[in-house]
Every structure is written in C-alpha cells, then in structure tokens.
C-alpha positions in Angstrom: -17.2 17.9 7.9 -14.8 17.3 4.6 -13.4 14.2 3.3 -11.2 12.9 -0.1 -12.2 10.6 -2.3 -9.2 9.1 -4.9 -10.2 6.7 -7.4 -8.3 5.0 -10.3 -11.8 5.0 -11.9 -14.6 2.2 -11.6 -16.0 -0.4 -13.4 -20.1 -0.9 -13.6 -22.7 -2.4 -15.5 -25.9 -0.5 -13.8 -25.9 2.8 -10.8 -22.1 4.4 -10.7 -21.1 3.9 -7.2 -19.4 7.3 -6.9 -22.8 8.8 -7.5 -24.2 6.2 -4.6 -21.3 7.4 -2.1 -21.9 11.3 -3.2 -25.5 10.9 -2.8 -24.9 9.6 0.8 -21.9 12.2 1.8 -25.0 14.8 0.3 -27.1 13.3 3.0 -24.8 14.6 5.9 -23.7 18.0 4.6 -20.1 17.3 3.8 -18.6 18.4 1.4 -15.3 17.0 -0.8 -12.4 17.4 -2.3 -12.2 15.1 -5.8 -9.5 13.0 -7.9 -9.6 16.2 -10.7 -9.1 12.9 -13.0 -12.1 10.7 -11.5 -14.3 14.3 -11.7 -13.4 14.8 -15.8 -14.4 11.1 -16.4 -17.6 11.1 -15.1 -20.7 13.4 -16.2 -21.9 13.9 -12.0 -25.6 14.7 -11.5 -25.8 18.3 -11.4 -27.2 18.8 -8.0 -24.0 17.2 -6.4 -21.3 19.6 -7.9 -22.2 21.7 -5.8 -20.5 20.0 -2.6 -17.2 19.0 -4.9 -14.0 20.5 -5.1 -11.0 18.8 -7.7 -7.8 17.9 -6.2 -5.0 17.0 -7.9 -2.3 16.4 -5.6 -0.5 16.4 -1.6 -0.2 19.8 -2.1 -4.6 20.4 -2.2 -4.9 18.2 0.4 -5.2 19.5 3.9 -4.8 18.0 7.8 -8.2 19.1 9.0 -10.0 16.4 7.0 -12.0 13.9 8.0 -10.6 10.8 5.5 -9.7 9.9 2.0 -11.9 7.2 0.8 -10.3 4.6 -1.2 -12.4 3.4 -4.1 -10.8 0.7 -5.9 -8.5 -2.8 -5.1 -5.3 -2.4 -3.0 -3.6 -1.0 -5.8 -5.6 2.1 -5.6 -5.2 1.8 -1.8 -0.4 2.3 -2.1 -1.8 5.4 -4.8 -3.3 6.9 -1.9 -0.7 6.5 0.5 1.2 8.8 -1.4 -1.3 10.8 -1.8 -1.9 10.9 2.3 2.2 11.0 2.9 2.4 12.7 6.2 -0.8 14.3 6.5 -1.9 12.1 9.0 -5.1 11.7 6.9 -6.6 8.5 7.7 -6.9 6.6 4.4 -10.4 4.7 4.1 -10.4 1.4 1.2 -13.6 0.5 -0.6 -13.1 -2.2 -2.5 -13.7 -3.0 -6.2 -10.6 -4.8 -6.5 -10.4 -8.4 -5.8 -8.4 -9.8 -2.3 -8.6 -6.4 -0.8 -6.6 -6.9 2.3 -5.9 -3.0 2.3 -9.9 -2.2 1.0 -11.0 -4.5 3.5 -14.7 -2.4 3.2 -17.3 -3.8 1.2 -18.8 -1.8 -1.6 -21.9 -3.3 -0.3 -20.9 -1.1 2.4 -20.6 2.1 1.3 -23.5 3.6 3.7 -21.9 2.1 6.1 -18.8 3.2 5.8 -20.4 6.7 5.3 -22.6 6.0 8.2 -19.5 5.6 10.3 -17.6 8.8 9.0 -20.2 11.0 10.3 -20.9 9.6 13.8 -16.8 8.8 14.1 -17.1 5.3 15.1 -14.9 3.4 12.9 -11.3 2.5 14.1 -7.8 3.7 12.9 -5.5 1.7 13.1 -1.3 2.9 12.6 0.6 1.0 9.5 4.5 1.5 10.0 6.2 2.2 6.7 9.2 0.9 4.5 12.3 4.2 4.0 14.6 3.7 0.8 18.0 5.8 1.0 19.7 5.9 -2.3 22.9 7.5 -3.2 21.7 9.3 -5.9 18.2 10.7 -6.0 14.9 7.9 -6.1 11.4 7.7 -6.3 11.5 12.2 -7.3 10.0 12.6 -3.1 8.1 9.1 -2.6 11.5 7.4 -1.3 8.8 5.5 0.3 6.4 2.6 0.7 3.5 1.2 2.9 4.4 -2.8 1.9 7.4 -3.4 1.0 11.1 -2.6 -1.3 12.1 -4.9 -3.6 15.0 -5.4 -5.5 14.7 -7.7 -8.7 16.5 -8.7 -11.8 15.6 -6.9 -15.5 13.6 -8.8 -18.2 15.4 -11.9 -18.8 18.9 -11.0 -16.8 20.9 -13.6 -15.2 19.9 -13.6 -11.2 21.2 -11.0 -9.1 23.8 -11.9 -6.2 22.7 -10.0 -3.4 25.3 -8.6 -0.7 22.9 -7.6 2.4 24.0 -6.0 5.6 22.6 -4.9 9.2 23.2 -2.0 10.6 26.7 -2.9 8.5 27.2 -6.4 9.9 27.1 -9.1 7.2 24.2 -11.2 7.0 23.1 -13.1 3.9 24.7 -12.8 0.2 21.6 -13.8 -2.1 21.6 -15.7 -5.3 18.3 -14.7 -6.3 15.9 -13.2 -9.2 15.6 -10.6 -6.5 14.6 -9.7 -2.4 11.8 -8.3 -0.9 11.9 -6.5 2.5 8.7 -6.4 3.3 6.8 -4.5 6.4 3.8 -5.9 8.5 0.4 -5.2 6.4 3.0 -5.7 2.7 3.7 -9.6 4.7 0.0 -10.5 2.4 1.1 -9.2 -0.6 4.4 -10.1 -2.6 6.0 -11.3 0.4 2.9 -14.1 0.6 3.4 -14.9 -2.8 7.2 -15.6 -2.6 6.4 -18.3 0.2 7.0 -14.9 3.7 5.2 -16.0 6.6 2.0 -13.4 7.7 3.4 -10.9 10.5 0.7 -8.7 12.4 0.5 -5.2 11.9 1.8 -4.1 15.0 4.5 -6.4 14.9 7.4 -3.8 14.7 8.9 -6.0 12.3 10.6 -6.6 8.5 10.1 -9.5 6.7 12.8 -10.5 4.2 12.2 -12.6 1.8 14.5 -13.8 -1.6 12.5 -14.5 -5.0 13.0 -17.1 -6.4 16.5 -18.3 -4.3 18.9 -20.3 -6.1 20.3 -22.1 -3.2 17.1 -24.1 -0.2 18.8 -22.8 2.4 17.8 -19.0 1.2 14.9 -18.6 3.7 12.2 -15.3 5.4 13.3 -14.2 8.0 12.1 -11.8 10.7 13.9 -9.1 11.8 12.7 -6.1 14.0 12.6 -3.0 11.6 15.0 -0.2 14.5 17.4 -2.2 11.6 19.0 -0.5 9.0 19.2 -2.9 5.6 21.7 -2.3 3.6 22.4 -3.7 -0.1 25.9 -4.6 -2.7 24.2 -5.9 -6.0 26.8 -7.8 -8.4 24.9 -8.7 -11.7 26.2 -9.5 -15.4 24.1 -6.7 -16.5 24.7 -3.0 -15.7 21.3 -2.5 -13.8 18.5 -3.7 -11.8 14.9 -3.4 -10.9 13.8 -1.0 -7.4 10.7 -1.1 -6.6 8.3 0.8 -3.6 5.0 -1.1 -3.9 4.0 -0.7 -7.3 6.5 2.1 -8.4 9.6 1.4 -10.4 13.2 2.8 -10.9 15.8 1.2 -13.4 18.8 1.1 -11.2 22.2 1.4 -12.0 24.4 -1.6 -10.0 26.9 0.7 -8.9 24.3 2.6 -6.3 24.1 2.9 -3.1 20.8 1.3 -1.7 18.9 1.5 2.3 15.8 0.8 4.1 15.1 1.8 7.3 11.3 2.8 9.2 10.0 4.9 7.6 9.3 8.2 10.3 6.1 8.7 9.8 3.2 6.6 9.9 -0.4 6.3 7.9 -3.4 5.2 9.2 -6.1 3.0 8.1 -10.2 2.6 8.6 -11.6 0.0 9.4 -14.9 -0.5 10.5 -15.6 -2.5 13.9 -16.0 -5.6 12.5 -13.6 -5.8 10.4 -10.3 -7.3 12.6 -7.2 -8.4 11.1 -7.9 -12.2 12.2 -11.4 -11.4 10.3 -10.1 -10.4 7.1 -7.2 -12.6 6.8 -9.9 -15.5 7.8 -12.2 -14.1 5.1 -9.3 -13.8 2.2 -7.4 -16.3 2.8 -10.8 -19.3 3.4 -9.0 -20.0 7.2 -11.1 -22.5 8.1 -13.0 -24.1 5.9 -12.8 -27.6 4.2 -12.1 -27.1 0.3 -11.2 -30.3 0.1 -14.2 -31.0 -1.8 
C-alpha cells in the first residue's frame, strides 16, 4: 500500500506531527510519496527514510495511490486538489489550520486516520468542481476550482459592472466589487462570508453571489450546475481580478469568460462520524447558546 503526503509546512512546539504520522504509516508497512519541499524542510529520523520517496508534481502521482494526505488547513486542501486533478486519488485532510471545513479530521486523530486507511473503512465523498473557459489561456492547465470562481475589482478601482448570462440568456447586471460563482463545497467559504447560502455537497448546483453590491436587490441565487454562466465586464480601468480558489490572474476587460461544471470530480475522505451536518454544527457552533 502507498500514500502521498502534501503540506505547505507545519507549525509545532513539541513533537513534529509529520514524524508521528510517518511512524504510524511505517507500523503498517505503508510506503510514502512525500512532497519534495516538505521533505527537505525537516530533518526526519533515519529509520523513516526507507519508506519515503519525494515527489514534486502531478506527474509523479500514480492512480494506484490509496490516498493523498493533506496536512494543513483548507488552503492546503485546495492545493492538493490541483495536484490530484483527474487522477481519482482520494484526498484525506488533517486539519492543522483554523476552521477546517474541508480538512475535517483533527490532528489528534492521526492514528485513527491511518487505521481507517489500512482497513479501508473511510468514506469517500464525491465533490463537483467548477471549470473556467476563457478567450485566452489562463491558470496554465489548472482552469478548475473546488470552491469557487470569482471576479473582483482591482485594489482601489471603482466597482465593476458585471453582465451575467445563463446559457446565453441574460440573467442580471451586477454593480458590485465582484461576483462569486460557488460550488456546493465552496458555499461554506467566500460565498458564506458574502451572505450566500450553504448548500449540501451533493446538490448539483452553483451559487451566484455578488460581493458588496451597489443595489440591495442584488441577491444570491442558486442555479443547477448544468448551466453555462458567461460574463461581460465593464470597468473604468482596463483590468480586473479573476480567481479560482486562492489562485489569481489579472485579466483584461476584453477577455471573454464562462464557467461550467468540470468534467471530473474530486473525492474527499472522511471518517464515519464526520458527516456534513456534524461538520456544520461543530464549525458554526450551531445548537449552542452563545448569548452569555
């Protein structure tokens, strides 16, 4: 059995959690592909080096991997998605960040997570992605996102005028700082912070949410994800920001943009007790009296 490990880096005060994880994997004779920058960041014990093979890109990941383990927060998970792409490798997120909607497994559950990998008792949740089509090449070959596509004005520039169409039919013009098109997975991210609704991961939908709209009647709207959403942008400047999750490009206002559901899906690993509802309750403290 083989797994991969990805992380941007870990902050710790006592024992390195990466070493703890590798020790657990070594107990079960699991070999590890480890992200090369992470491998070079720490002096790992000599006896663990035998199970490790560094990797540096998507090309190095084979489809027969049991899973890719992401150590960090939700941002690290989004990085992992661009590594896995369409290889159908499940992503198991162990949360070393803050809120952790995507990386829902606690860092105190390392041994439990490894046991679930060994016995294949984990659950794989399929998550849809959003794909960007543009009239010029953008984002290299990674024109997809797990959470959201976003359009936003630059720095101190005036608000944008965003003409929005569904399958070529006019929907609305948003006078706003920006516009988010969120997947169900991303509905608990940037979308939620801008007043958009939470939707269930399997709802086959997009959420269109304006960012700081000038008109109060510009409200979020949920649409089926079999629609193609296209945009025409007006701005007093020449450029605006286009984002897929945390990745950004500066785009000329003449460029044509459209988003649709991506052809492939990503599998996120969770333990049996970590349902979507329990994650919502825990992360948003639902059902708890916070009045005092």
